[in-house]
C-alpha positions, 0 to 999 in steps of 0.5 A, spaced: 500 500 500 502 507 498 499 512 503 500 519 502 496 526 500 493 528 493 489 534 494 487 541 491 481 544 490 481 543 483 484 537 483 485 534 476 489 527 477 494 524 481 499 519 478 504 514 481 510 513 477 517 508 479 524 508 476 530 504 478 534 508 483 540 508 479 537 511 473 534 517 477 532 522 476 534 523 468 531 516 466 525 513 464 519 513 469 513 508 469 507 510 471 503 505 475 497 508 478 493 514 476 487 517 481 482 522 480 479 523 487 482 527 492 486 523 498 488 526 504 493 522 508 490 516 506 491 510 501 493 512 494 493 505 491 495 498 492 500 496 488 503 490 486 509 491 481 512 486 477 519 489 479 525 485 481 529 486 487 533 493 488 532 500 490 527 504 486 524 511 487 517 512 487 514 519 485 507 522 486 505 527 481 499 531 483 496 536 477 490 541 478 485 543 472 490 549 471 495 545 469 499 546 476 503 540 478 507 538 485 511 532 486 514 528 492 519 522 491 521 517 496 526 511 495 524 504 496 527 498 497 524 492 493 526 485 496 523 479 493 529 474 495 528 470 501 534 469 506 538 462 505 534 456 509 536 454 516 541 448 516 542 442 521 536 442 525 536 438 530 531 436 536 530 432 542 525 430 547 525 433 554 521 429 560 517 426 554 513 432 554 518 438 551 520 438 544 527 442 544 530 444 537 536 447 535 539 449 528 545 453 525 544 461 524 543 464 517 547 469 514 543 475 511 543 482 512 536 483 512 534 477 517 528 478 521 528 471 525 526 464 524 519 461 524 518 454 527 513 449 524 510 443 527 506 439 522 506 444 517 502 449 522 506 455 524 508 455 532 511 462 532 507 468 532 513 473 531 520 471 528 525 468 533 531 472 534 535 466 536 536 459 534 533 455 539 526 453 541 522 449 546 515 446 544 513 446 551 508 440 552 508 438 545 503 433 542 503 426 543 505 422 537 511 423 532 510 431 530 515 433 524 518 440 525 522 444 520 524 452 521 524 457 516 528 464 516 524 470 514 527 477 512 524 484 514 520 484 507 517 478 509 520 473 505 521 466 507 526 461 506 526 454 503 524 450 509 530 447 513 531 439 514 525 436 517 526 433 524 521 428 527 520 426 534 517 421 538 513 423 544 509 418 548 506 419 555 501 414 554 503 407 558 502 401 555 496 397 557 497 390 560 493 384 563 494 377 564 488 373 562 491 366 563 492 363 568 486 365 572 487 367 579 483 363 584 
């Protein structure tokens, strides 16, 4: 989403344009959105640009019916490249209750942290800063875990290796049927 203001008592239109930062200011601008309704500190447009990762300049140009125009530029970084996947995920069971997970850190400048998954469901609400996680009172059975790295743009890495742990808190059933007790 792009927010801002495009107002004038005699507004004709506003236009959002984009250019690679390396070509700014003399290069070729690409218009990506045009609006004709005034906007005051609110959503100007939802843009889903098919751009490549890199530095860009986004320009808002507002024109009134008299032909007067004003512009504002902002530099933005587009990041569609995920960080590398975490490696060497290892797990163990503690007290037949908790799944303890550890993995190797990822080297990425824009790393936000890690998310842990069990059976395909994400367990972490916000990215973890460290490389250690305890799934307290993990469900009984053979849960499978994997970890992903996530960057500040929200790109998730490929999953780490999967670790399957065995948690069994149900004692075996036992009964003798012969010989009968007298």
